[in-house]
C-alpha positions as CSV (number, residue, x, y, z in Angstrom):
1,M,-52.4,26.6,18.2
2,L,-51.4,30.3,19.9
3,L,-47.9,31.6,19.3
4,G,-47.3,31.7,23.2
5,E,-48.4,28.1,23.4
6,I,-45.8,27.0,20.8
7,L,-43.2,28.2,23.6
8,T,-45.1,26.5,26.1
9,A,-44.9,23.2,24.7
10,A,-41.1,23.5,23.6
11,A,-40.4,24.7,27.5
12,T,-42.2,21.6,28.7
13,N,-41.1,19.0,26.4
14,A,-37.8,20.1,25.6
15,H,-37.0,22.3,28.6
16,G,-33.1,22.1,28.5
17,V,-32.4,22.7,25.0
18,T,-30.9,25.6,23.5
19,A,-33.8,27.9,22.0
20,V,-31.9,30.8,20.7
21,T,-28.4,31.8,20.7
22,C,-26.9,35.5,19.0
23,N,-23.8,37.4,20.4
24,S,-22.9,35.1,22.6
25,K,-26.1,35.0,24.6
26,T,-28.0,31.8,24.8
27,L,-31.4,30.9,26.4
28,S,-32.9,27.1,26.7
29,F,-36.3,26.9,25.9
30,S,-37.3,27.1,29.8
31,E,-35.4,30.0,30.3
32,L,-37.0,32.0,27.0
33,D,-40.5,30.5,28.6
34,E,-39.9,32.0,31.9
35,R,-38.2,35.4,30.3
36,A,-41.3,35.9,27.8
37,D,-43.9,35.2,30.9
38,A,-41.9,38.2,32.7
39,W,-42.0,40.3,29.4
40,A,-45.6,39.4,29.1
41,G,-46.8,40.5,32.9
42,H,-44.4,44.0,32.3
43,L,-46.4,45.2,29.6
44,L,-49.8,44.3,31.3
45,S,-48.8,45.9,33.9
46,S,-48.7,49.0,32.0
47,G,-51.0,48.4,29.2
48,S,-54.0,46.2,28.1
49,P,-54.5,43.1,25.8
50,G,-54.8,44.5,22.0
51,D,-51.9,47.3,22.4
52,R,-49.7,47.5,20.1
53,I,-45.9,47.2,20.8
54,A,-43.2,48.5,18.2
55,I,-40.0,46.5,18.8
56,L,-36.9,48.1,17.0
57,A,-33.6,46.4,17.1
58,E,-31.2,44.2,15.4
59,N,-31.6,40.4,15.8
60,C,-30.6,39.5,19.5
61,V,-32.3,37.2,22.1
62,E,-34.6,39.9,23.9
63,F,-35.7,40.4,20.6
64,V,-37.5,36.6,20.5
65,E,-38.4,37.1,24.3
66,V,-40.2,40.5,23.4
67,L,-41.8,38.9,20.2
68,Y,-42.9,36.0,22.5
69,G,-43.9,37.9,25.5
70,T,-46.0,40.6,23.7
71,S,-48.1,37.5,22.6
72,R,-48.9,36.3,25.8
73,A,-49.8,39.8,27.0
74,G,-52.6,39.8,24.0
75,A,-50.7,42.6,22.6
76,I,-49.8,43.0,18.9
77,A,-46.0,43.1,18.2
78,V,-45.0,45.9,15.5
79,P,-41.8,44.7,14.5
80,L,-39.5,48.0,12.8
81,N,-37.1,47.7,10.4
82,Y,-33.4,48.9,12.1
83,R,-32.6,49.8,8.9
84,F,-35.3,52.6,8.0
85,H,-34.9,56.5,8.6
86,P,-36.2,57.4,11.8
87,S,-38.8,59.2,9.2
88,E,-40.2,55.9,8.2
89,W,-40.3,54.7,12.0
90,I,-42.4,57.5,13.0
91,E,-44.5,56.7,9.8
92,L,-45.3,53.1,11.0
93,L,-45.6,54.1,14.9
94,Q,-48.3,56.7,13.6
95,L,-49.8,54.0,11.2
96,S,-49.8,51.3,14.0
97,G,-50.9,53.5,17.3
98,A,-48.3,51.7,18.9
99,T,-48.3,52.7,22.8
100,T,-45.2,51.2,23.9
101,L,-41.6,50.9,22.1
102,V,-38.9,48.7,23.0
103,A,-35.6,49.7,21.4
104,Q,-31.6,48.9,21.5
105,S,-30.0,52.1,22.6
106,Q,-28.5,53.0,19.2
107,F,-31.9,53.4,17.9
108,L,-33.7,55.4,20.9
109,D,-30.6,57.9,20.1
110,R,-32.3,58.5,17.0
111,L,-35.8,58.6,17.7
112,T,-36.6,60.1,20.9
113,S,-36.8,63.6,20.0
114,R,-39.2,62.6,17.4
115,L,-41.7,60.8,19.8
116,D,-44.2,63.1,20.4
117,E,-45.1,62.8,16.8
118,T,-46.6,59.3,18.1
119,V,-49.0,58.0,20.8
120,V,-46.2,56.1,22.6
121,E,-46.7,56.6,25.6
122,T,-43.8,54.1,27.3
123,V,-40.3,53.5,25.9
124,I,-38.4,50.6,27.0
125,N,-34.3,50.2,26.4
126,M,-33.7,46.8,25.5
127,D,-30.3,46.9,26.4
128,E,-30.8,48.0,30.1
129,F,-34.3,46.5,30.8
130,V,-34.4,43.2,32.7
131,P,-37.7,41.8,32.8
132,T,-38.9,40.1,36.3
133,A,-41.3,37.8,37.3
134,V,-44.6,39.4,38.0
135,A,-46.7,37.4,40.7
136,D,-50.2,37.6,39.6
137,F,-49.6,37.8,36.0
138,E,-52.0,35.5,34.0
139,S,-52.3,35.7,30.0
140,P,-55.7,36.9,28.7
141,A,-57.8,34.5,26.8
142,L,-56.9,34.7,23.1
143,S,-58.4,33.4,19.8
144,E,-56.7,32.2,16.7
145,T,-58.1,34.7,14.6
146,D,-56.3,37.5,16.9
147,V,-53.5,39.6,15.2
148,V,-50.6,39.1,17.0
149,W,-48.0,40.3,14.6
150,L,-48.3,44.0,12.5
151,I,-45.6,43.7,9.6
152,A,-44.7,46.4,7.0
153,T,-44.8,44.9,3.6
154,S,-41.4,45.0,1.5
155,G,-42.9,47.1,-0.8
156,T,-40.3,50.5,-1.3
157,T,-42.8,52.8,-2.8
158,G,-45.9,55.0,-1.6
159,T,-48.0,54.6,1.7
160,P,-46.7,51.6,4.0
161,K,-48.8,48.9,4.7
162,L,-48.7,46.9,7.7
163,A,-50.0,42.9,7.3
164,M,-52.3,41.7,10.0
165,I,-50.8,38.1,11.0
166,T,-52.9,36.3,13.2
167,H,-52.3,32.9,15.4
168,R,-53.7,31.2,12.9
169,S,-52.2,32.3,9.4
170,L,-48.7,32.2,11.2
171,G,-49.4,28.8,12.7
172,S,-50.7,27.6,9.0
173,A,-47.8,29.0,7.2
174,I,-45.7,26.9,10.1
175,D,-47.3,23.7,9.2
176,N,-47.1,24.2,5.4
177,L,-43.5,24.8,6.1
178,A,-43.1,21.4,7.8
179,A,-45.1,19.8,5.0
180,C,-42.5,20.6,2.5
181,R,-39.1,21.3,4.3
182,P,-39.4,19.0,7.0
183,I,-37.3,19.8,10.2
184,A,-35.3,17.0,11.1
185,S,-34.0,15.6,14.6
186,G,-31.1,17.4,15.3
187,D,-31.4,20.2,13.1
188,V,-30.3,24.0,13.8
189,L,-30.9,26.6,11.7
190,I,-28.8,29.7,11.3
191,T,-30.1,33.0,10.0
192,P,-28.9,36.6,9.5
193,F,-32.6,37.6,8.3
194,P,-33.8,40.3,10.3
195,M,-36.9,39.4,12.7
196,C,-38.7,42.4,11.6
197,H,-39.1,40.4,8.4
198,I,-41.6,37.6,7.8
199,A,-38.8,35.3,7.6
200,V,-39.0,35.6,11.3
201,Y,-41.8,32.7,11.1
202,N,-38.9,30.3,10.0
203,V,-37.7,31.0,13.9
204,I,-41.2,30.0,15.4
205,A,-41.1,27.0,13.1
206,F,-38.0,25.4,14.5
207,H,-39.1,26.1,18.1
208,A,-42.4,24.4,17.0
209,N,-40.0,21.3,16.6
210,L,-38.1,22.2,19.5
211,R,-35.0,22.9,17.5
212,T,-32.2,25.5,18.3
213,V,-32.2,28.9,16.1
214,V,-28.8,30.7,15.5
215,L,-29.1,34.3,14.8
216,L,-27.0,36.7,13.4
217,P,-27.1,40.7,14.2
218,R,-26.2,40.9,11.0
219,F,-25.3,39.3,7.6
220,D,-21.6,39.1,8.6
221,P,-20.1,36.1,5.7
222,Q,-17.0,35.2,8.1
223,L,-18.8,35.1,11.1
224,F,-21.6,33.4,9.5
225,T,-18.9,30.5,8.6
226,T,-17.4,30.4,11.9
227,L,-21.0,30.0,13.8
228,I,-22.0,27.0,11.3
229,A,-18.7,25.3,12.4
230,S,-19.2,26.0,16.2
231,E,-22.8,25.4,16.4
232,Q,-23.0,22.5,14.0
233,A,-25.8,24.4,12.0
234,T,-27.5,21.8,9.5
235,T,-29.9,24.4,7.9
236,L,-29.3,27.9,6.5
237,S,-31.2,30.4,5.7
238,L,-30.3,33.3,3.4
239,A,-31.3,35.7,0.6
240,P,-29.4,35.2,-3.1
241,T,-27.9,38.4,-2.4
242,M,-26.2,36.7,0.7
243,I,-25.4,33.6,-0.6
244,A,-23.3,35.2,-3.3
245,S,-21.2,37.1,-0.7
246,W,-21.0,34.3,1.3
247,L,-19.6,32.0,-1.3
248,D,-17.3,35.1,-2.3
249,S,-15.7,34.6,1.7
250,L,-15.1,31.0,1.2
251,Q,-13.1,31.3,-1.8
252,D,-9.7,31.4,-0.1
253,A,-10.5,29.7,3.2
254,T,-10.8,26.4,4.7
255,A,-13.9,26.2,6.5
256,D,-16.0,23.5,8.2
257,L,-19.2,23.2,6.6
258,S,-19.4,19.4,7.0
259,S,-22.4,19.9,10.0
260,I,-24.8,21.7,6.5
261,R,-27.9,19.6,5.4
262,T,-29.9,22.1,3.6
263,L,-29.4,25.7,2.2
264,G,-32.8,27.7,2.4
265,Y,-33.1,30.7,0.3
266,G,-35.8,33.3,-0.4
267,A,-36.7,36.9,-1.0
268,S,-35.8,37.1,-4.5
269,A,-35.2,34.5,-7.5
270,I,-31.5,33.1,-7.6
271,P,-29.6,33.8,-10.8
272,T,-28.7,30.5,-12.3
273,P,-24.9,30.7,-12.5
274,L,-25.2,31.1,-8.7
275,L,-27.2,28.3,-8.3
276,V,-24.6,25.9,-10.1
277,R,-21.9,27.5,-8.1
278,A,-23.4,27.2,-4.8
279,I,-24.3,23.2,-5.3
280,E,-20.9,22.9,-6.7
281,R,-19.3,24.6,-3.5
282,L,-21.6,22.9,-0.7
283,G,-22.8,19.8,-2.3
284,V,-26.1,20.4,0.0
285,D,-29.7,20.1,-1.1
286,L,-30.8,23.6,-1.9
287,S,-34.7,24.5,-1.0
288,Q,-36.6,27.9,-2.4
289,G,-39.7,29.0,-0.6
290,Y,-42.2,31.5,-2.8
291,G,-43.9,33.6,-0.2
292,M,-44.3,37.3,1.1
293,T,-45.5,39.2,4.4
294,E,-49.2,38.7,3.5
295,L,-48.7,34.9,3.0
296,S,-47.6,34.8,6.8
297,G,-44.3,32.9,4.9
298,N,-44.2,30.7,2.1
299,A,-46.8,29.1,0.0
300,A,-45.2,27.0,-2.3
301,F,-41.2,25.2,-2.4
302,M,-38.8,23.6,-4.7
303,N,-36.8,20.7,-3.2
304,G,-33.4,19.5,-3.4
305,E,-34.3,17.5,-6.5
306,D,-35.6,20.0,-8.8
307,H,-32.7,22.5,-7.7
308,R,-30.2,20.0,-9.1
309,L,-32.3,19.4,-12.3
310,A,-32.6,23.2,-12.7
311,A,-28.5,23.1,-12.0
312,N,-28.1,20.2,-14.9
313,G,-30.2,22.7,-17.4
314,D,-33.6,21.9,-17.1
315,S,-35.3,24.6,-18.7
316,R,-38.4,24.0,-17.1
317,L,-37.3,24.7,-13.7
318,L,-34.8,27.3,-14.1
319,G,-36.2,30.5,-12.7
320,A,-39.3,28.0,-11.2
321,A,-40.5,29.3,-7.7
322,G,-41.9,25.6,-6.8
323,R,-45.2,23.8,-6.0
324,S,-47.8,24.6,-3.7
325,G,-47.7,23.1,-0.3
326,P,-50.5,21.3,0.8
327,L,-52.3,23.9,2.9
328,V,-52.9,26.5,-0.1
329,E,-54.4,26.8,-3.1
330,L,-52.3,28.5,-5.9
331,R,-54.0,29.6,-9.0
332,V,-53.0,32.0,-12.1
333,V,-56.0,34.5,-13.4
334,D,-56.1,36.7,-16.9
335,A,-56.9,40.4,-16.9
336,S,-60.7,39.2,-16.4
337,G,-60.0,37.2,-13.2
338,A,-60.8,34.1,-14.8
339,E,-58.3,31.5,-14.2
340,A,-55.7,31.1,-16.9
341,P,-55.0,27.6,-18.5
342,A,-52.2,25.7,-17.7
343,G,-48.9,27.4,-19.2
344,E,-50.4,30.9,-19.7
345,V,-49.2,34.1,-17.9
346,G,-51.5,35.8,-15.3
347,E,-51.6,37.2,-11.9
348,V,-50.8,34.4,-9.0
349,E,-53.3,34.1,-6.3
350,V,-53.3,32.5,-3.2
351,R,-56.0,30.9,-0.7
352,G,-55.7,29.2,2.6
353,N,-55.8,29.7,6.0
354,Q,-52.1,31.3,6.0
355,V,-53.1,34.3,4.1
356,C,-53.0,37.2,6.4
357,A,-56.3,39.2,7.8
358,G,-55.6,42.2,5.6
359,Y,-54.0,45.7,6.2
360,W,-54.1,47.0,9.6
361,G,-56.5,50.4,9.0
362,N,-56.3,50.4,5.5
363,A,-59.9,48.8,4.5
364,E,-59.6,50.1,1.1
365,A,-56.4,48.5,0.7
366,T,-57.8,45.1,2.1
367,S,-60.5,45.1,0.1
368,A,-58.7,45.7,-3.5
369,T,-56.3,42.7,-2.8
370,F,-57.9,40.4,-0.9
371,G,-61.1,39.1,-2.3
372,A,-64.2,38.4,-0.6
373,D,-64.0,34.8,-2.0
374,G,-60.6,34.4,0.1
375,W,-58.0,34.6,-2.7
376,F,-55.3,37.1,-2.4
377,Q,-53.9,38.8,-5.5
378,T,-50.2,38.6,-5.0
379,G,-49.1,41.3,-7.5
380,D,-47.0,38.6,-9.5
381,L,-47.4,37.8,-12.8
382,G,-46.7,33.6,-13.3
383,R,-47.9,30.5,-14.8
384,I,-48.5,27.0,-13.5
385,D,-47.6,24.2,-16.1
386,D,-49.4,21.0,-16.3
387,D,-47.3,19.7,-13.4
388,G,-48.4,22.1,-11.1
389,L,-44.9,24.0,-11.0
390,L,-45.1,27.9,-10.6
391,S,-42.8,29.9,-12.4
392,I,-42.8,34.0,-11.4
393,V,-42.7,36.1,-14.7
394,D,-42.1,39.3,-12.9
395,R,-44.1,41.4,-10.4
396,K,-46.8,43.4,-12.3
397,K,-45.2,46.9,-11.4
398,D,-41.8,46.1,-12.6
399,V,-43.3,44.9,-16.5
400,I,-41.6,47.1,-18.8
401,V,-43.8,48.5,-21.6
402,T,-41.8,49.6,-24.5
403,G,-43.2,50.4,-28.0
404,G,-46.4,49.0,-26.9
405,E,-44.7,45.7,-25.9
406,N,-44.8,44.2,-22.5
407,V,-41.6,42.8,-21.2
408,A,-41.1,41.3,-18.0
409,S,-37.8,42.8,-16.5
410,R,-36.5,39.4,-15.0
411,E,-36.8,37.8,-18.4
412,V,-34.0,40.3,-19.3
413,E,-32.3,39.9,-15.7
414,R,-31.9,36.2,-16.3
415,A,-30.3,36.4,-19.9
416,L,-27.8,39.2,-18.5
417,E,-26.5,37.1,-15.4
418,D,-25.0,34.6,-17.4
419,H,-22.5,37.2,-18.8
420,P,-19.1,36.5,-17.3
421,A,-18.3,40.4,-16.4
422,V,-21.7,40.6,-14.6
423,K,-22.0,40.4,-10.8
424,E,-25.4,41.4,-10.3
425,V,-28.1,43.2,-12.6
426,A,-31.3,44.9,-11.9
427,V,-33.4,45.8,-15.1
428,V,-36.1,49.1,-15.1
429,G,-38.1,50.8,-17.2
430,V,-37.0,54.4,-17.9
431,P,-39.2,56.9,-19.4
432,D,-38.7,57.4,-23.4
433,P,-40.3,60.0,-25.5
434,V,-41.0,57.8,-28.1
435,W,-41.1,54.5,-27.0
436,G,-43.2,55.1,-23.6
437,E,-40.1,53.5,-21.7
438,N,-36.8,52.2,-22.4
439,I,-35.2,49.0,-20.9
440,C,-32.4,50.0,-18.3
441,A,-29.9,47.5,-17.2
442,V,-28.2,48.8,-14.1
443,V,-25.1,46.4,-13.7
444,V,-22.7,45.7,-10.8
445,P,-19.5,44.4,-13.0
446,C,-17.0,42.0,-11.3
447,D,-14.4,44.3,-11.9
448,V,-15.8,47.8,-11.7
449,N,-12.8,48.7,-13.5
450,E,-13.2,47.3,-16.7
451,P,-17.2,47.0,-17.0
452,P,-19.2,45.7,-20.0
453,A,-20.0,48.2,-22.8
454,L,-23.9,48.2,-23.6
455,E,-22.9,47.0,-27.0
456,E,-21.2,44.0,-25.7
457,L,-24.4,43.5,-23.4
458,A,-26.9,43.8,-26.1
459,T,-24.9,41.5,-28.4
460,F,-24.6,38.7,-25.7
461,V,-28.4,38.5,-25.1
462,A,-29.0,38.7,-28.7
463,G,-29.7,35.1,-29.4
464,R,-31.6,34.9,-26.1
465,L,-33.7,37.4,-26.4
466,A,-36.4,39.3,-28.8
467,G,-34.8,42.8,-30.4
468,F,-37.2,44.8,-28.7
469,K,-36.5,43.5,-25.1
470,K,-32.8,44.2,-25.6
471,P,-31.5,46.6,-23.0
472,K,-31.1,50.0,-24.6
473,R,-29.3,51.9,-21.8
474,L,-26.4,50.8,-19.4
475,E,-25.7,52.3,-15.7
476,I,-22.8,51.0,-13.9
477,R,-22.8,50.8,-10.0
478,V,-20.8,49.5,-7.2
479,E,-23.6,48.0,-5.5
480,L,-27.4,47.9,-5.9
481,P,-29.9,49.4,-3.3
482,K,-31.5,46.9,-1.5
483,N,-33.7,46.4,1.6
484,A,-33.0,44.1,4.8
485,T,-33.8,41.0,3.3
486,G,-31.7,41.7,0.0
487,K,-34.6,42.5,-2.6
488,V,-33.2,45.2,-5.1
489,Q,-35.1,48.4,-4.5
490,K,-36.3,48.9,-8.0
491,Q,-37.9,51.9,-7.5
492,V,-34.8,53.8,-6.0
493,L,-33.3,53.0,-9.5
494,R,-36.5,54.0,-11.5
495,D,-36.3,57.6,-9.4
496,L,-32.4,57.6,-9.6
497,Y,-32.3,57.4,-13.7
498,R,-35.9,58.7,-14.4
499,D,-34.1,62.3,-15.7
500,Y,-30.9,60.8,-17.4
């Protein structure tokens, strides 16, 4: 099904149901359908199918309108991360060849003077423009293999890449989600995940099931709690760092959380202490999705029962990513490309219709990552056990090589996360003239005035890690650098501490 057809079906079958609400603005499915048509007609009046339409905004109702409208115009949406620097916006505008920019005023003010470096011809102020119906508008014929979104991958280094999300890959990801994390009657999703991120597929999935979505412009723990009660939200979508911040805000508050049925999380692994804390405080099912931009969403899932067993100490489930959804294939391959035996570590590969069509304008990166046989190389190191349970060991680029030994940074992080004085931790490799790399633990302490000492941390993990895996350097920070979805930007840390 095409993206625009999802909204058409919702407007037909649930026309009066609230589709989206944000910042006190609300649209029913029929209203969203009309405004999407108006946007499509306007975009086609000054452009053509296949045009790239850049969108630069925080989460808002208008963002959703433009996303659907762009699809109905046969154009390709290019959501830009509002947290990026203007130079990064310019780079993505250049890479995508976007000819139209739809943006909120606050971002246009920072970008307008540099648009002559791009091929942007039309600029629309989202805060001021009111789309009106175009009488002779007719949506162009589209195919499921047509690209609908270009989304920048969440990597933090090197030249950016734009993943080509097609109608088919998006629809397949939505179907996989529905099979593994069913959307029930009366469910209401609340999420602060930015719509420039592939997590936006959750919004489309709820619309495909005729359900309401509540958006936050940015993550605000207090507002999040208030909206859960006022909107009777049943399904939460957060990153682990957001969960920790939100739970902190609930410590001394009496909040109505009775409507919550499921807490879904993604973007990064969840520390075990935080997992236990969330289950104890909320008393609801947790669900995890393992995926990435190139997969148009999540490919593997962990359900509520798995999380309860993990919280009770099931070592097999602690740190696991989940089991493959029914619409994809997962495998782990060794260095030669051969499938690794069960339990052996190798690179995780995924095959299925939800794999995106490659990288826009980057044939070299596409051929290097997307195999001719359909297998996508994720760049994650993991293992799959006899029961089909996938566990992620580390990102290939985050493996630390010290004294000739490979150390998974995530393994060290998990060991340190249990220390009572550690609030957050990221482990990176930093250059060392003798060992090649040293293991550096970058810690956000619970009390910045009384941070743990390196010797204390090394002693704490001594019974959990081999000697060569213990951190040999400690850096204390008030916070870790993160991208818009809560992922720690490890390259920033590597660069910061490279020459210390």
